[in-house]
C-alpha positions in Angstrom: 0.0 -0.1 0.0 1.3 3.7 -1.0 1.6 5.8 2.0 0.0 9.0 2.4 1.3 12.2 4.3 -0.5 13.7 7.1 -1.9 17.0 5.6 -3.2 14.2 2.8 -5.3 12.2 5.7 -8.7 14.3 5.0 -9.0 13.0 1.7 -8.9 9.4 3.1 -11.6 9.6 5.7 -13.1 6.4 6.3 -10.0 4.4 4.3 -7.5 2.0 5.8 -4.1 4.2 4.8 -0.3 3.8 5.6 1.9 6.7 7.2 5.5 6.6 7.5 7.4 9.1 9.7 8.7 9.3 13.6 7.2 9.0 17.1 6.7 12.2 18.5 5.2 11.8 21.4 3.8 8.5 23.6 1.4 7.9 26.2 -0.7 5.1 27.6 -3.9 4.8 29.8 -3.4 0.9 29.9 -5.7 -0.3 27.9 -5.0 2.1 24.8 -2.0 3.6 23.5 -1.5 6.9 22.2 1.2 7.4 19.6 1.3 11.2 18.2 3.5 10.6 15.1 5.1 13.2 12.3 5.9 13.0 9.1 6.7 16.6 8.1 3.6 17.6 7.2 1.9 17.4 10.2 1.2 15.4 13.2 -1.1 12.3 13.5 -2.6 10.5 16.8 -2.5 7.1 16.2 -4.6 4.9 18.4 -3.8 2.0 19.6 -5.8 -1.1 21.1 -4.8 -4.6 22.4 -7.5 -5.6 20.4 -6.5 -4.5 16.9 -2.7 -5.3 17.5 -2.6 -8.5 19.7 -0.8 -8.8 22.9 3.1 -9.0 21.5 2.5 -5.7 19.5 0.5 -3.7 21.8 3.6 -4.6 24.2 5.9 -3.4 21.7 4.1 0.1 21.4 4.5 0.9 25.1 8.3 0.7 24.6 8.9 2.7 21.7 11.6 5.6 22.3 10.8 9.2 20.8 11.9 9.7 17.1 11.8 5.5 16.6 11.1 5.9 12.7 8.1 3.9 11.9 5.6 2.7 9.5 2.2 2.4 10.5 -1.4 1.2 8.9 -5.0 2.3 10.1 -8.3 3.6 9.6 -8.1 6.8 9.0 -11.7 9.2 10.9 -12.2 12.2 11.8 -11.7 13.6 15.6 -11.9 17.3 16.6 -10.1 16.6 19.7 -7.2 15.1 17.8 -4.4 16.9 16.6 -5.3 18.1 13.2 -8.7 17.0 13.8 -8.3 13.1 12.1 -7.3 10.5 14.1 -5.6 7.0 12.8 -7.3 3.6 14.8 -4.0 1.7 14.6 -4.2 -1.8 12.6 -0.3 -2.5 12.3 3.1 -1.0 12.5 6.5 -1.6 11.6 9.6 -0.4 13.3 11.8 1.0 10.5 14.7 2.2 13.2 14.4 2.2 16.8 15.7 5.5 18.8 16.3 5.6 22.4 17.5 8.2 25.0 16.4 11.0 22.6 18.3 13.9 23.8 15.9 16.2 23.9 12.8 15.8 26.2 10.0 17.8 27.0 11.5 19.2 29.9 13.2 22.7 29.6 16.8 22.9 27.9 19.0 26.2 27.6 19.7 27.9 24.5 23.6 26.7 23.6 22.3 22.7 24.4 19.8 23.1 21.7 22.1 25.0 19.4 24.6 22.0 19.9 21.5 19.8 19.0 20.5 21.9 16.1 20.1 18.7 14.0 17.6 17.5 16.2 16.1 20.4 17.5 14.8 21.3 14.1 12.5 18.3 14.5 10.5 20.1 17.3 7.0 21.6 16.8 8.4 25.2 17.4 11.6 25.1 15.2 9.3 23.6 12.4 6.8 26.3 12.3 9.4 28.7 12.2 11.4 27.0 9.2 7.8 26.5 7.2 7.3 29.7 7.7 10.6 30.6 6.6 9.9 28.4 3.6 7.1 30.2 2.4 8.5 33.6 3.0 11.3 32.5 0.4 8.7 31.2 -2.0 6.9 34.3 -1.9 9.4 36.2 -3.0 10.8 34.1 -5.6 6.8 34.1 -7.1 6.6 38.2 -6.5 9.6 38.8 -8.5 8.6 36.2 -11.2 4.8 37.4 -11.4 6.2 40.5 -12.2 9.0 39.8 -14.9 12.2 39.7 -13.1 14.6 37.6 -14.2 16.8 35.5 -11.4 19.9 36.6 -11.7 22.8 34.8 -9.4 25.6 36.5 -8.1 29.0 34.8 -7.6 30.0 34.2 -4.0 33.6 34.8 -4.7 34.4 38.6 -5.0 37.7 40.1 -5.5 36.8 42.8 -3.4 34.5 44.5 -0.7 30.9 45.9 -1.9 29.6 47.1 1.8 32.9 47.9 3.5 36.6 46.4 4.1 36.0 45.6 7.9 34.0 42.7 7.9 35.2 40.9 5.5 35.8 36.9 5.0 39.1 36.9 3.3 40.5 33.3 2.0 43.0 32.4 -0.2 42.6 32.0 -4.1 44.7 29.1 -5.0 47.7 31.0 -3.6 47.7 33.2 -6.2 45.5 36.0 -4.6 43.0 37.2 -2.0 39.4 36.7 -2.3 36.4 37.1 -0.6 33.1 36.0 0.9 30.1 38.0 -0.6 28.6 40.7 1.0 25.9 41.4 -1.2 24.8 40.7 -4.7 24.0 44.1 -5.5 26.7 45.2 -7.6 26.6 42.4 -10.0 22.7 42.7 -10.3 23.3 45.8 -11.2 24.8 44.5 -14.4 21.8 42.6 -14.7 19.7 45.4 -14.8 21.6 47.1 -17.6 20.9 43.7 -19.6 17.7 42.4 -18.8 16.1 45.5 -16.9 14.8 44.1 -13.9 16.2 41.3 -12.1 16.8 39.7 -8.6 19.4 37.8 -6.8 18.9 35.3 -4.2 21.8 33.7 -2.0 23.7 33.5 0.9 26.0 36.5 2.3 28.7 37.1 4.7 29.7 39.6 7.2 32.7 39.1 9.5 31.2 41.8 12.1 32.0 41.3 15.4 28.8 41.4 16.6 26.4 39.5 19.4 23.2 40.8 19.0 20.1 39.1 18.4 19.9 40.7 15.1 23.2 39.6 14.0 24.4 36.7 12.2 27.7 35.9 10.2 26.2 33.9 7.1 22.6 34.8 6.2 20.3 35.2 3.1 19.4 37.9 0.8 17.1 38.5 -1.9 18.0 41.4 -3.9 16.2 43.3 -6.8 17.7 45.9 -9.1 15.5 47.7 -11.7 17.2 50.2 -14.5 15.3 53.4 -15.1 14.2 53.2 -11.1 14.4 55.9 -9.1 14.0 56.2 -5.2 10.5 56.6 -5.1 9.9 53.5 -7.3 12.2 51.5 -5.3 10.6 52.6 -1.7 6.9 51.4 -3.7 8.2 48.1 -5.0 9.8 47.4 -0.9 6.5 48.3 0.4 4.3 46.1 -2.1 7.0 43.4 -1.7 6.8 43.0 2.3 3.1 43.6 2.4 2.7 40.9 -0.1 4.7 38.4 1.5 3.1 39.4 5.2 -0.2 38.7 3.4 1.0 35.4 1.9 1.9 34.1 5.4 -1.3 34.9 6.8 -2.9 33.3 4.1 -1.2 29.9 4.1 0.7 29.2 7.4 -1.7 30.5 10.3 -1.3 27.1 11.6 2.5 27.5 11.9 1.6 31.2 13.7 -0.7 29.5 16.3 1.7 27.0 17.3 4.3 30.0 17.9 1.6 32.1 19.7 2.0 35.1 17.5 0.2 38.2 17.6 -1.7 38.6 14.2 -3.1 42.0 14.6 0.4 43.8 13.6 0.9 41.3 10.8 -2.5 42.0 9.8 -1.5 45.7 9.3 1.5 45.1 7.7 -0.1 43.0 4.6 -1.8 46.4 3.4 0.8 48.7 1.8 1.8 52.0 1.4 3.8 52.0 4.6 4.6 55.7 6.5 7.9 57.2 5.1 9.8 60.0 7.1 13.0 61.6 6.4 16.3 60.8 8.5 15.8 64.4 10.2 12.6 63.6 11.2 13.8 60.7 12.3 16.2 62.3 14.4 13.6 64.3 16.1 11.6 61.9 16.9 14.1 60.3 18.7 15.3 63.4 20.4 11.6 63.9 21.8 12.3 60.2 23.3 15.6 61.2 24.9 18.0 59.7 22.4 21.1 61.7 21.4 22.1 60.9 17.7 24.6 63.0 16.3 23.5 64.1 12.5 25.5 62.0 10.3 25.6 58.7 12.2 23.4 55.8 11.2 20.8 54.6 13.7 21.8 51.8 16.2 19.8 49.1 17.5 18.3 50.9 19.8 16.8 53.6 18.2 15.5 51.7 15.3 13.6 50.1 18.3 12.3 53.3 19.7 11.4 54.8 16.4 9.7 51.7 15.0 7.6 51.4 18.4 5.8 54.7 17.1 4.3 52.7 14.0 1.9 50.2 13.6 3.6 48.7 10.3 6.9 49.1 8.7 8.3 52.3 8.7 10.6 53.7 5.7 13.4 56.3 6.9 14.8 57.5 3.5 17.4 60.6 2.9 19.9 59.0 5.3 23.3 61.4 5.4 25.7 60.3 2.2 28.6 59.7 5.3 27.1 57.1 6.9 25.9 54.9 3.6 28.1 52.8 0.7 29.9 54.3 -1.9 27.7 53.8 -4.4 24.4 55.6 -3.2 23.4 58.6 -5.4 23.4 61.9 -3.5 19.9 64.0 -3.6 20.8 66.4 -6.0 18.5 68.8 -4.7 20.6 68.2 -1.1 23.9 66.8 -1.7 24.9 66.2 2.1 22.1 63.2 1.8 22.0 60.0 -0.2 19.0 58.5 -2.4 18.3 55.9 0.2 16.0 54.0 2.3 15.9 51.5 5.3 12.8 49.6 6.0 12.1 49.3 10.0 10.0 46.4 11.2 7.4 47.5 14.0 7.6 45.8 17.8 11.2 46.3 17.9 12.7 44.1 15.0 14.2 47.0 13.3 15.8 47.0 10.1 14.6 44.4 7.7 15.5 45.8 4.3 18.1 48.5 3.1 18.3 50.3 -0.4 18.2 53.2 -2.7 19.4 54.7 -5.6 22.6 53.8 -7.1 25.4 56.5 -8.4 25.0 56.4 -12.2 27.3 58.8 -13.4 31.1 57.7 -14.3 33.2 60.2 -12.4 31.1 60.6 -9.6 31.2 57.1 -8.7 35.4 56.5 -9.4 35.4 59.6 -7.3 33.6 58.1 -4.2 35.3 54.2 -4.5 38.6 56.6 -4.2 37.0 58.6 -1.0 36.1 55.3 0.7 39.5 54.1 0.5 39.0 51.2 -2.2 41.0 50.0 -4.7 39.8 51.2 -8.3 41.3 48.3 -10.4 38.6 45.7 -9.3 36.0 47.8 -9.8 36.4 49.0 -13.2 33.7 46.1 -14.3 31.2 48.1 -11.9 32.4 51.4 -13.6 32.3 50.3 -16.9 28.1 50.0 -16.2 28.2 53.5 -16.2 30.4 53.7 -19.3 28.3 52.0 -21.5 24.8 53.0 -21.6 24.2 54.1 -17.8 21.0 55.1 -16.7 19.2 56.0 -13.5 18.6 52.6 -11.3 17.8 51.4 -8.1 17.1 48.1 -5.7 17.2 46.8 -2.2 18.2 44.1 -0.1 16.0 42.2 2.1 17.6 39.8 5.1 15.6 36.7 5.2 16.5 35.9 8.7 15.6 39.6 9.8 12.1 39.0 7.9 11.7 35.9 9.3 12.1 36.7 13.0 9.7 39.6 13.1 7.0 38.1 11.1 7.4 34.9 13.5 7.7 37.4 16.4 11.4 35.5 17.5 13.5 36.9 19.7 16.6 36.1 18.1 17.5 35.1 14.2 19.3 32.2 15.2 16.1 30.4 15.0 15.4 32.0 11.8 17.8 29.9 9.8 18.3 25.9 9.9 22.0 26.3 11.0 22.8 29.8 12.3 26.7 30.8 12.1 27.7 33.4 14.7 31.1 34.9 16.3 30.8 32.3 18.5 29.3 29.1 16.9 30.2 27.1 13.4 29.0 24.0 14.6 26.9 21.5 14.0 
């Protein structure tokens, strides 16, 4: 008999079916055993009686270890009290591989212990819900751009130089001949794609050797980065808010059960599912922060505490635009109406989650861009290809990057981004 997935049991009520999965939990009332089975698509309570199984199998069912892998056959029937609303009356089972002394028990465990066992921790209900939502967010991101005619343009992971600053690069030896670096962003390469295809996005892992231990930082994370030719800052902000609001709406539509597992308050997400979002300038942000007792020097970027305080004034993501050029990357275009600020934007998530998107309009003039590279202390030669984009048919263009883990943390209501990725990499952790 072909096995069915737990999520499809609703199509087989009254039928004899076979499930394949793992024992998530087990309890007994003496005459009946309740085996809770997971198969990756859901949980199913299987009711085992001595009359249905016989003495030997009934006794064996009472000694199954947590996470033993099983093949189970029984009759599917509706039961509102059971997890998922469907229960299986067990007729037979086969142990595929027994498990004993499973290290993660229902008791409370410390985070360090659980991270050491991350390969097993991802099986738990909470982590399962988080990573299901992460998968939905990534699929929604791809669908958003695909449906709008964007071309997926894969950027390299190995790069010859920095694109975000030289102080947080992971350096590697490249065949003993030169240095190479793990990418901080695919943006520069996406710009080449935008000049070829008009509108593109890249989606891949990025690396920052920033020595930070905050709850918002990882050394390896995933970024989705669109880039569009003939876009200005206003176009960019409109795309960003449409992008984020569509992702939130899709998670609310398709992953409510997982949000329920996480006990996520849905009210803030319901508000974030509708664009447009409020927009304020950097200058207005500083005025708001000053009123709350924060002293931020004009020209400084906003830190985590400032972002938290600022975003708490809004019930949905807020877009802060036109930061001082001195605190932004070399490729940001200056505002023609006010040269000391850049045509850039950061999107701050509500509820204290801070920046989830950073982007803006790119410098499109050859001489200006070359001068900025020098001013930022970067070597010109590795950027000659990037400067070529301004030599051969330059146009205004803009884009942004969204960190997947930051978005997952906010949408799931997580305290730390380490739960938002299957295997987190941080300053003090590179295992398992």
